[in-house]
HTML snippet that shows the backbone in 3Dmol.js (N, CA, C, O; Angstrom):
<script src="https://3Dmol.org/build/3Dmol-min.js"></script>
<div id="view" style="width:600px;height:400px;position:relative"></div>
<script>
const pdb = `
ATOM      1  N   MET A   1      65.535-226.573 -43.337  1.00  0.00           N
ATOM      2  CA  MET A   1      64.092-225.343 -43.264  1.00  0.00           C
ATOM      3  C   MET A   1      64.308-225.700 -41.422  1.00  0.00           C
ATOM      4  O   MET A   1      64.721-225.088 -40.437  1.00  0.00           O
ATOM      5  N   LYS A   2      63.656-227.272 -41.784  1.00  0.00           N
ATOM      6  CA  LYS A   2      63.617-227.231 -39.970  1.00  0.00           C
ATOM      7  C   LYS A   2      64.385-227.054 -39.048  1.00  0.00           C
ATOM      8  O   LYS A   2      64.345-226.385 -38.015  1.00  0.00           O
ATOM      9  N   LYS A   3      65.600-228.182 -39.831  1.00  0.00           N
ATOM     10  CA  LYS A   3      67.027-228.214 -39.228  1.00  0.00           C
ATOM     11  C   LYS A   3      67.473-226.969 -39.344  1.00  0.00           C
ATOM     12  O   LYS A   3      68.703-226.976 -39.290  1.00  0.00           O
ATOM     13  N   ILE A   4      67.109-226.087 -39.455  1.00  0.00           N
ATOM     14  CA  ILE A   4      67.779-224.527 -39.006  1.00  0.00           C
ATOM     15  C   ILE A   4      66.420-223.632 -37.484  1.00  0.00           C
ATOM     16  O   ILE A   4      66.344-222.877 -36.515  1.00  0.00           O
ATOM     17  N   ILE A   5      65.924-224.245 -38.106  1.00  0.00           N
ATOM     18  CA  ILE A   5      64.854-223.485 -36.771  1.00  0.00           C
ATOM     19  C   ILE A   5      64.886-224.243 -35.521  1.00  0.00           C
ATOM     20  O   ILE A   5      64.669-223.663 -34.457  1.00  0.00           O
ATOM     21  N   VAL A   6      65.206-225.821 -35.581  1.00  0.00           N
ATOM     22  CA  VAL A   6      65.668-226.441 -34.233  1.00  0.00           C
ATOM     23  C   VAL A   6      67.015-226.106 -33.525  1.00  0.00           C
ATOM     24  O   VAL A   6      67.258-226.049 -32.320  1.00  0.00           O
ATOM     25  N   PHE A   7      67.890-225.886 -34.686  1.00  0.00           N
ATOM     26  CA  PHE A   7      69.406-225.636 -34.513  1.00  0.00           C
ATOM     27  C   PHE A   7      69.178-223.849 -33.469  1.00  0.00           C
ATOM     28  O   PHE A   7      69.708-223.417 -32.445  1.00  0.00           O
ATOM     29  N   LEU A   8      68.280-223.371 -34.295  1.00  0.00           N
ATOM     30  CA  LEU A   8      67.860-221.330 -33.192  1.00  0.00           C
ATOM     31  C   LEU A   8      67.373-221.831 -32.392  1.00  0.00           C
ATOM     32  O   LEU A   8      67.781-221.538 -31.268  1.00  0.00           O
ATOM     33  N   PHE A   9      66.221-222.875 -32.503  1.00  0.00           N
ATOM     34  CA  PHE A   9      65.917-223.151 -30.613  1.00  0.00           C
ATOM     35  C   PHE A   9      66.347-223.141 -29.531  1.00  0.00           C
ATOM     36  O   PHE A   9      66.155-222.515 -28.489  1.00  0.00           O
ATOM     37  N   ILE A  10      67.487-224.572 -30.178  1.00  0.00           N
ATOM     38  CA  ILE A  10      68.522-224.537 -29.044  1.00  0.00           C
ATOM     39  C   ILE A  10      69.062-224.274 -28.675  1.00  0.00           C
ATOM     40  O   ILE A  10      69.472-224.687 -27.590  1.00  0.00           O
ATOM     41  N   CYS A  11      69.829-222.608 -29.857  1.00  0.00           N
ATOM     42  CA  CYS A  11      70.945-221.861 -29.286  1.00  0.00           C
ATOM     43  C   CYS A  11      70.283-220.783 -28.742  1.00  0.00           C
ATOM     44  O   CYS A  11      71.101-219.956 -28.340  1.00  0.00           O
ATOM     45  N   LEU A  12      69.066-220.428 -28.551  1.00  0.00           N
ATOM     46  CA  LEU A  12      68.168-219.615 -27.726  1.00  0.00           C
ATOM     47  C   LEU A  12      67.225-220.215 -26.379  1.00  0.00           C
ATOM     48  O   LEU A  12      66.347-219.682 -25.702  1.00  0.00           O
ATOM     49  N   LEU A  13      67.785-221.428 -26.350  1.00  0.00           N
ATOM     50  CA  LEU A  13      66.901-221.867 -25.577  1.00  0.00           C
ATOM     51  C   LEU A  13      67.810-221.363 -23.835  1.00  0.00           C
ATOM     52  O   LEU A  13      67.517-220.578 -22.933  1.00  0.00           O
ATOM     53  N   PRO A  14      68.605-222.017 -24.005  1.00  0.00           N
ATOM     54  CA  PRO A  14      69.631-220.814 -22.761  1.00  0.00           C
ATOM     55  C   PRO A  14      69.069-220.075 -22.598  1.00  0.00           C
ATOM     56  O   PRO A  14      68.338-219.874 -21.629  1.00  0.00           O
ATOM     57  N   VAL A  15      69.321-219.191 -23.882  1.00  0.00           N
ATOM     58  CA  VAL A  15      69.092-217.419 -23.398  1.00  0.00           C
ATOM     59  C   VAL A  15      67.673-216.760 -22.435  1.00  0.00           C
ATOM     60  O   VAL A  15      67.349-216.085 -21.458  1.00  0.00           O
ATOM     61  N   ILE A  16      67.325-217.337 -23.264  1.00  0.00           N
ATOM     62  CA  ILE A  16      65.990-217.448 -22.637  1.00  0.00           C
ATOM     63  C   ILE A  16      65.682-217.739 -21.116  1.00  0.00           C
ATOM     64  O   ILE A  16      65.172-216.895 -20.379  1.00  0.00           O
ATOM     65  N   PHE A  17      66.030-218.979 -20.724  1.00  0.00           N
ATOM     66  CA  PHE A  17      66.028-219.761 -19.372  1.00  0.00           C
ATOM     67  C   PHE A  17      67.139-218.496 -18.413  1.00  0.00           C
ATOM     68  O   PHE A  17      67.023-218.419 -17.190  1.00  0.00           O
ATOM     69  N   THR A  18      67.923-217.805 -19.009  1.00  0.00           N
ATOM     70  CA  THR A  18      68.871-217.079 -18.294  1.00  0.00           C
ATOM     71  C   THR A  18      68.639-216.007 -18.218  1.00  0.00           C
ATOM     72  O   THR A  18      69.250-215.261 -17.453  1.00  0.00           O
ATOM     73  N   GLY A  19      67.550-215.570 -19.103  1.00  0.00           N
ATOM     74  CA  GLY A  19      67.074-214.044 -18.983  1.00  0.00           C
ATOM     75  C   GLY A  19      65.636-214.014 -18.055  1.00  0.00           C
ATOM     76  O   GLY A  19      65.022-212.987 -17.767  1.00  0.00           O
ATOM     77  N   CYS A  20      65.178-215.706 -17.576  1.00  0.00           N
ATOM     78  CA  CYS A  20      63.506-215.628 -16.842  1.00  0.00           C
ATOM     79  C   CYS A  20      64.375-215.203 -15.428  1.00  0.00           C
ATOM     80  O   CYS A  20      63.709-214.461 -14.706  1.00  0.00           O
ATOM     81  N   THR A  21      65.753-215.535 -14.887  1.00  0.00           N
ATOM     82  CA  THR A  21      66.080-215.617 -13.693  1.00  0.00           C
ATOM     83  C   THR A  21      66.052-214.705 -12.653  1.00  0.00           C
ATOM     84  O   THR A  21      65.896-214.738 -11.432  1.00  0.00           O
ATOM     85  N   GLY A  22      66.375-213.362 -14.054  1.00  0.00           N
ATOM     86  CA  GLY A  22      66.081-212.051 -13.480  1.00  0.00           C
ATOM     87  C   GLY A  22      67.812-212.503 -11.850  1.00  0.00           C
ATOM     88  O   GLY A  22      68.512-213.472 -11.557  1.00  0.00           O
ATOM     89  N   ASN A  23      67.589-210.678 -11.234  1.00  0.00           N
ATOM     90  CA  ASN A  23      68.794-210.324 -10.655  1.00  0.00           C
ATOM     91  C   ASN A  23      68.503-210.301  -9.639  1.00  0.00           C
ATOM     92  O   ASN A  23      67.832-209.375  -9.184  1.00  0.00           O
ATOM     93  N   LYS A  24      68.885-211.250  -8.979  1.00  0.00           N
ATOM     94  CA  LYS A  24      68.338-210.713  -7.028  1.00  0.00           C
ATOM     95  C   LYS A  24      69.406-210.089  -6.533  1.00  0.00           C
ATOM     96  O   LYS A  24      70.524-210.506  -6.835  1.00  0.00           O
ATOM     97  N   PRO A  25      69.273-209.147  -5.815  1.00  0.00           N
ATOM     98  CA  PRO A  25      70.173-208.196  -4.865  1.00  0.00           C
ATOM     99  C   PRO A  25      70.916-208.887  -3.785  1.00  0.00           C
ATOM    100  O   PRO A  25      70.298-208.894  -2.720  1.00  0.00           O
ATOM    101  N   ALA A  26      71.598-209.231  -3.774  1.00  0.00           N
ATOM    102  CA  ALA A  26      73.184-209.442  -2.608  1.00  0.00           C
ATOM    103  C   ALA A  26      72.104-209.367  -1.132  1.00  0.00           C
ATOM    104  O   ALA A  26      71.567-208.375  -0.640  1.00  0.00           O
ATOM    105  N   GLU A  27      72.047-210.854  -0.678  1.00  0.00           N
ATOM    106  CA  GLU A  27      71.645-210.949   1.238  1.00  0.00           C
ATOM    107  C   GLU A  27      72.795-210.258   1.855  1.00  0.00           C
ATOM    108  O   GLU A  27      73.998-210.327   1.603  1.00  0.00           O
ATOM    109  N   GLU A  28      71.923-209.361   2.998  1.00  0.00           N
ATOM    110  CA  GLU A  28      72.974-208.773   3.421  1.00  0.00           C
ATOM    111  C   GLU A  28      72.868-209.937   4.877  1.00  0.00           C
ATOM    112  O   GLU A  28      72.006-210.556   5.500  1.00  0.00           O
ATOM    113  N   PRO A  29      74.610-209.684   4.883  1.00  0.00           N
ATOM    114  CA  PRO A  29      74.667-210.375   6.484  1.00  0.00           C
ATOM    115  C   PRO A  29      73.877-209.822   7.605  1.00  0.00           C
ATOM    116  O   PRO A  29      73.690-208.659   7.963  1.00  0.00           O
ATOM    117  N   SER A  30      73.209-211.642   8.346  1.00  0.00           N
ATOM    118  CA  SER A  30      72.884-211.036   9.734  1.00  0.00           C
ATOM    119  C   SER A  30      73.600-210.874  10.430  1.00  0.00           C
ATOM    120  O   SER A  30      74.743-211.322  10.341  1.00  0.00           O
ATOM    121  N   VAL A  31      73.154-210.151  11.398  1.00  0.00           N
ATOM    122  CA  VAL A  31      73.905-209.543  12.104  1.00  0.00           C
ATOM    123  C   VAL A  31      73.880-210.240  13.723  1.00  0.00           C
ATOM    124  O   VAL A  31      73.265-209.320  14.263  1.00  0.00           O
ATOM    125  N   ASN A  32      74.023-210.806  14.360  1.00  0.00           N
ATOM    126  CA  ASN A  32      73.551-211.286  15.752  1.00  0.00           C
ATOM    127  C   ASN A  32      73.868-210.850  16.453  1.00  0.00           C
ATOM    128  O   ASN A  32      74.930-210.232  16.388  1.00  0.00           O
ATOM    129  N   PRO A  33      72.862-210.935  17.946  1.00  0.00           N
ATOM    130  CA  PRO A  33      72.589-210.455  18.977  1.00  0.00           C
ATOM    131  C   PRO A  33      73.877-210.563  19.701  1.00  0.00           C
ATOM    132  O   PRO A  33      74.577-211.575  19.729  1.00  0.00           O
ATOM    133  N   PRO A  34      74.096-209.593  20.202  1.00  0.00           N
ATOM    134  CA  PRO A  34      75.628-209.959  21.600  1.00  0.00           C
ATOM    135  C   PRO A  34      75.064-211.191  22.238  1.00  0.00           C
ATOM    136  O   PRO A  34      73.864-211.331  22.473  1.00  0.00           O
ATOM    137  N   THR A  35      75.991-212.078  22.507  1.00  0.00           N
ATOM    138  CA  THR A  35      75.628-212.982  23.107  1.00  0.00           C
ATOM    139  C   THR A  35      76.702-213.395  24.843  1.00  0.00           C
ATOM    140  O   THR A  35      77.800-213.054  25.284  1.00  0.00           O
ATOM    141  N   GLU A  36      75.411-214.395  25.372  1.00  0.00           N
ATOM    142  CA  GLU A  36      76.127-213.962  26.970  1.00  0.00           C
ATOM    143  C   GLU A  36      77.142-215.259  27.138  1.00  0.00           C
ATOM    144  O   GLU A  36      76.765-216.425  27.022  1.00  0.00           O
ATOM    145  N   GLU A  37      78.226-214.928  27.372  1.00  0.00           N
ATOM    146  CA  GLU A  37      79.464-215.937  27.561  1.00  0.00           C
ATOM    147  C   GLU A  37      79.614-216.763  29.299  1.00  0.00           C
ATOM    148  O   GLU A  37      79.350-216.052  30.268  1.00  0.00           O
ATOM    149  N   ASN A  38      79.870-217.653  29.443  1.00  0.00           N
ATOM    150  CA  ASN A  38      79.981-218.272  30.374  1.00  0.00           C
ATOM    151  C   ASN A  38      81.037-219.440  30.202  1.00  0.00           C
ATOM    152  O   ASN A  38      80.989-220.271  29.295  1.00  0.00           O
ATOM    153  N   GLN A  39      81.918-219.392  31.115  1.00  0.00           N
ATOM    154  CA  GLN A  39      82.674-220.303  31.584  1.00  0.00           C
ATOM    155  C   GLN A  39      83.021-221.229  32.533  1.00  0.00           C
ATOM    156  O   GLN A  39      83.426-220.952  33.662  1.00  0.00           O
ATOM    157  N   VAL A  40      82.761-223.056  31.782  1.00  0.00           N
ATOM    158  CA  VAL A  40      82.243-223.996  32.330  1.00  0.00           C
ATOM    159  C   VAL A  40      83.480-224.714  32.698  1.00  0.00           C
ATOM    160  O   VAL A  40      84.337-224.029  32.140  1.00  0.00           O
ATOM    161  N   GLU A  41      84.250-225.923  33.452  1.00  0.00           N
ATOM    162  CA  GLU A  41      84.667-227.047  33.225  1.00  0.00           C
ATOM    163  C   GLU A  41      83.982-228.131  33.147  1.00  0.00           C
ATOM    164  O   GLU A  41      82.895-228.552  33.544  1.00  0.00           O
ATOM    165  N   VAL A  42      85.224-228.636  32.299  1.00  0.00           N
ATOM    166  CA  VAL A  42      84.343-230.137  32.470  1.00  0.00           C
ATOM    167  C   VAL A  42      85.653-230.952  31.953  1.00  0.00           C
ATOM    168  O   VAL A  42      86.765-230.574  31.582  1.00  0.00           O
ATOM    169  N   THR A  43      84.888-232.571  32.124  1.00  0.00           N
ATOM    170  CA  THR A  43      86.382-233.776  32.157  1.00  0.00           C
ATOM    171  C   THR A  43      86.430-234.616  31.451  1.00  0.00           C
ATOM    172  O   THR A  43      85.686-235.596  31.415  1.00  0.00           O
ATOM    173  N   LEU A  44      87.474-234.320  30.656  1.00  0.00           N
ATOM    174  CA  LEU A  44      87.695-235.010  29.501  1.00  0.00           C
ATOM    175  C   LEU A  44      88.672-236.393  29.524  1.00  0.00           C
ATOM    176  O   LEU A  44      89.815-236.274  29.963  1.00  0.00           O
ATOM    177  N   TYR A  45      88.255-237.539  29.103  1.00  0.00           N
ATOM    178  CA  TYR A  45      88.918-238.580  29.777  1.00  0.00           C
ATOM    179  C   TYR A  45      89.794-238.974  28.492  1.00  0.00           C
ATOM    180  O   TYR A  45      89.347-239.456  27.452  1.00  0.00           O
ATOM    181  N   TYR A  46      91.314-238.632  28.815  1.00  0.00           N
ATOM    182  CA  TYR A  46      92.193-239.254  27.455  1.00  0.00           C
ATOM    183  C   TYR A  46      91.945-241.105  27.917  1.00  0.00           C
ATOM    184  O   TYR A  46      91.402-241.636  28.886  1.00  0.00           O
ATOM    185  N   PRO A  47      92.657-241.674  26.663  1.00  0.00           N
ATOM    186  CA  PRO A  47      93.212-243.329  27.213  1.00  0.00           C
ATOM    187  C   PRO A  47      94.349-242.932  27.557  1.00  0.00           C
ATOM    188  O   PRO A  47      94.875-241.927  27.078  1.00  0.00           O
ATOM    189  N   ASN A  48      95.110-244.006  28.829  1.00  0.00           N
ATOM    190  CA  ASN A  48      96.053-244.126  28.849  1.00  0.00           C
ATOM    191  C   ASN A  48      97.437-244.498  28.088  1.00  0.00           C
ATOM    192  O   ASN A  48      98.198-245.024  28.900  1.00  0.00           O
ATOM    193  N   GLU A  49      97.778-244.438  27.321  1.00  0.00           N
ATOM    194  CA  GLU A  49      99.438-244.745  25.544  1.00  0.00           C
ATOM    195  C   GLU A  49     100.362-245.864  26.808  1.00  0.00           C
ATOM    196  O   GLU A  49     100.270-247.064  26.550  1.00  0.00           O
ATOM    197  N   GLU A  50     100.674-245.724  27.287  1.00  0.00           N
ATOM    198  CA  GLU A  50     101.597-246.037  28.392  1.00  0.00           C
ATOM    199  C   GLU A  50     100.706-248.142  28.976  1.00  0.00           C
ATOM    200  O   GLU A  50     101.148-249.290  28.950  1.00  0.00           O
ATOM    201  N   PHE A  51      99.328-247.470  29.407  1.00  0.00           N
ATOM    202  CA  PHE A  51      98.431-248.933  29.539  1.00  0.00           C
ATOM    203  C   PHE A  51      97.901-249.711  28.678  1.00  0.00           C
ATOM    204  O   PHE A  51      97.426-250.813  28.952  1.00  0.00           O
ATOM    205  N   ILE A  52      97.956-248.958  27.030  1.00  0.00           N
ATOM    206  CA  ILE A  52      97.817-249.346  26.103  1.00  0.00           C
ATOM    207  C   ILE A  52      99.340-250.224  25.870  1.00  0.00           C
ATOM    208  O   ILE A  52      99.189-251.412  26.153  1.00  0.00           O
ATOM    209  N   LYS A  53     100.088-250.041  25.631  1.00  0.00           N
ATOM    210  CA  LYS A  53     101.511-250.686  25.754  1.00  0.00           C
ATOM    211  C   LYS A  53     101.433-251.259  26.363  1.00  0.00           C
ATOM    212  O   LYS A  53     100.835-252.319  26.180  1.00  0.00           O
ATOM    213  N   THR A  54     101.945-250.953  27.396  1.00  0.00           N
ATOM    214  CA  THR A  54     101.853-252.463  28.533  1.00  0.00           C
ATOM    215  C   THR A  54     100.826-253.591  28.873  1.00  0.00           C
ATOM    216  O   THR A  54     100.856-254.784  29.176  1.00  0.00           O
ATOM    217  N   GLY A  55      99.977-252.682  28.686  1.00  0.00           N
ATOM    218  CA  GLY A  55      99.053-253.874  29.285  1.00  0.00           C
ATOM    219  C   GLY A  55      99.081-253.429  30.931  1.00  0.00           C
ATOM    220  O   GLY A  55      98.352-254.123  31.641  1.00  0.00           O
ATOM    221  N   ASN A  56      99.435-252.928  31.247  1.00  0.00           N
ATOM    222  CA  ASN A  56      99.755-253.124  33.395  1.00  0.00           C
ATOM    223  C   ASN A  56      98.626-252.914  33.851  1.00  0.00           C
ATOM    224  O   ASN A  56      98.575-251.699  33.654  1.00  0.00           O
ATOM    225  N   GLU A  57      97.425-253.237  34.433  1.00  0.00           N
ATOM    226  CA  GLU A  57      96.300-253.316  34.960  1.00  0.00           C
ATOM    227  C   GLU A  57      96.370-252.290  36.081  1.00  0.00           C
ATOM    228  O   GLU A  57      95.376-251.584  36.250  1.00  0.00           O
ATOM    229  N   LYS A  58      97.551-252.109  36.955  1.00  0.00           N
ATOM    230  CA  LYS A  58      97.859-251.321  37.807  1.00  0.00           C
ATOM    231  C   LYS A  58      97.923-249.747  37.269  1.00  0.00           C
ATOM    232  O   LYS A  58      97.924-248.909  38.171  1.00  0.00           O
ATOM    233  N   LEU A  59      97.963-249.366  36.225  1.00  0.00           N
ATOM    234  CA  LEU A  59      97.626-248.412  35.759  1.00  0.00           C
ATOM    235  C   LEU A  59      96.495-248.194  35.241  1.00  0.00           C
ATOM    236  O   LEU A  59      96.019-249.169  34.660  1.00  0.00           O
ATOM    237  N   ASP A  60      95.450-246.597  35.239  1.00  0.00           N
ATOM    238  CA  ASP A  60      95.055-246.204  34.777  1.00  0.00           C
ATOM    239  C   ASP A  60      94.470-246.278  33.859  1.00  0.00           C
ATOM    240  O   ASP A  60      94.808-245.351  33.124  1.00  0.00           O
ATOM    241  N   GLN A  61      93.574-246.998  33.324  1.00  0.00           N
ATOM    242  CA  GLN A  61      92.531-247.036  32.053  1.00  0.00           C
ATOM    243  C   GLN A  61      92.488-245.655  31.333  1.00  0.00           C
ATOM    244  O   GLN A  61      92.454-245.764  30.108  1.00  0.00           O
ATOM    245  N   LEU A  62      92.482-244.460  31.783  1.00  0.00           N
ATOM    246  CA  LEU A  62      91.457-243.353  31.390  1.00  0.00           C
ATOM    247  C   LEU A  62      92.760-242.197  32.368  1.00  0.00           C
ATOM    248  O   LEU A  62      93.317-242.219  33.466  1.00  0.00           O
ATOM    249  N   ILE A  63      92.738-241.416  31.301  1.00  0.00           N
ATOM    250  CA  ILE A  63      93.520-239.755  32.266  1.00  0.00           C
ATOM    251  C   ILE A  63      92.902-238.689  32.529  1.00  0.00           C
ATOM    252  O   ILE A  63      93.194-237.689  31.873  1.00  0.00           O
ATOM    253  N   PRO A  64      92.043-238.622  33.397  1.00  0.00           N
ATOM    254  CA  PRO A  64      91.447-237.130  33.394  1.00  0.00           C
ATOM    255  C   PRO A  64      92.068-235.987  33.861  1.00  0.00           C
ATOM    256  O   PRO A  64      92.572-235.699  34.946  1.00  0.00           O
ATOM    257  N   VAL A  65      91.877-235.178  32.433  1.00  0.00           N
ATOM    258  CA  VAL A  65      91.932-234.013  32.123  1.00  0.00           C
ATOM    259  C   VAL A  65      90.910-232.874  32.310  1.00  0.00           C
ATOM    260  O   VAL A  65      89.850-232.705  31.708  1.00  0.00           O
ATOM    261  N   LYS A  66      91.518-232.074  33.358  1.00  0.00           N
ATOM    262  CA  LYS A  66      89.750-230.840  33.536  1.00  0.00           C
ATOM    263  C   LYS A  66      90.491-228.980  32.734  1.00  0.00           C
ATOM    264  O   LYS A  66      91.471-228.259  32.924  1.00  0.00           O
ATOM    265  N   LYS A  67      89.277-228.985  31.858  1.00  0.00           N
ATOM    266  CA  LYS A  67      89.076-228.090  30.656  1.00  0.00           C
ATOM    267  C   LYS A  67      88.775-226.859  30.853  1.00  0.00           C
ATOM    268  O   LYS A  67      88.233-226.994  31.950  1.00  0.00           O
ATOM    269  N   LEU A  68      88.687-225.353  30.549  1.00  0.00           N
ATOM    270  CA  LEU A  68      87.286-224.605  30.715  1.00  0.00           C
ATOM    271  C   LEU A  68      87.277-224.418  29.707  1.00  0.00           C
ATOM    272  O   LEU A  68      88.355-224.509  29.120  1.00  0.00           O
ATOM    273  N   ILE A  69      86.195-224.091  29.025  1.00  0.00           N
ATOM    274  CA  ILE A  69      85.482-224.214  27.912  1.00  0.00           C
ATOM    275  C   ILE A  69      84.219-223.141  28.171  1.00  0.00           C
ATOM    276  O   ILE A  69      83.449-223.208  29.129  1.00  0.00           O
ATOM    277  N   THR A  70      84.175-222.101  27.068  1.00  0.00           N
ATOM    278  CA  THR A  70      83.296-220.822  26.660  1.00  0.00           C
ATOM    279  C   THR A  70      82.345-221.381  25.991  1.00  0.00           C
ATOM    280  O   THR A  70      82.485-221.752  24.826  1.00  0.00           O
ATOM    281  N   VAL A  71      81.053-221.522  26.803  1.00  0.00           N
ATOM    282  CA  VAL A  71      79.285-221.621  26.128  1.00  0.00           C
ATOM    283  C   VAL A  71      78.962-220.848  25.641  1.00  0.00           C
ATOM    284  O   VAL A  71      79.646-220.074  26.310  1.00  0.00           O
ATOM    285  N   LYS A  72      78.249-219.932  24.687  1.00  0.00           N
ATOM    286  CA  LYS A  72      77.797-218.992  24.462  1.00  0.00           C
ATOM    287  C   LYS A  72      76.313-219.204  24.425  1.00  0.00           C
ATOM    288  O   LYS A  72      75.901-220.220  23.865  1.00  0.00           O
ATOM    289  N   GLU A  73      75.164-218.061  25.145  1.00  0.00           N
ATOM    290  CA  GLU A  73      73.842-218.760  25.286  1.00  0.00           C
ATOM    291  C   GLU A  73      73.232-217.766  24.372  1.00  0.00           C
ATOM    292  O   GLU A  73      73.565-216.582  24.303  1.00  0.00           O
ATOM    293  N   ASN A  74      71.917-218.602  23.382  1.00  0.00           N
ATOM    294  CA  ASN A  74      71.684-217.900  22.686  1.00  0.00           C
ATOM    295  C   ASN A  74      72.409-217.427  21.173  1.00  0.00           C
ATOM    296  O   ASN A  74      72.393-216.344  20.588  1.00  0.00           O
ATOM    297  N   GLN A  75      72.849-218.341  20.933  1.00  0.00           N
ATOM    298  CA  GLN A  75      73.910-218.876  19.733  1.00  0.00           C
ATOM    299  C   GLN A  75      72.683-219.423  18.352  1.00  0.00           C
ATOM    300  O   GLN A  75      72.064-220.486  18.293  1.00  0.00           O
ATOM    301  N   THR A  76      72.667-218.375  17.475  1.00  0.00           N
ATOM    302  CA  THR A  76      72.167-219.484  15.847  1.00  0.00           C
ATOM    303  C   THR A  76      73.166-219.629  15.461  1.00  0.00           C
ATOM    304  O   THR A  76      73.340-220.280  14.431  1.00  0.00           O
TER     305      THR A  76
END
`;
const viewer = $3Dmol.createViewer("view");
viewer.addModel(pdb, "pdb");
viewer.setStyle({}, {cartoon: {color: "spectrum"}});
viewer.zoomTo();
viewer.render();
</script>
């Protein structure tokens, strides 16, 4: 008799906890306010592959590459 009660308790335990969680309404996605965009010029430095391969010190070790990137203000 005790085995049956323990078995039923173990079987009903997940049902009890599942029923206690309740259904939460889905959250609405937040809408970000419009952002102000600015373009900024940055300089990226890449390794010179020919310098790496040859070791020729007359070559520049780094190659500068200028790029425009967009910066967004007030972005969360």
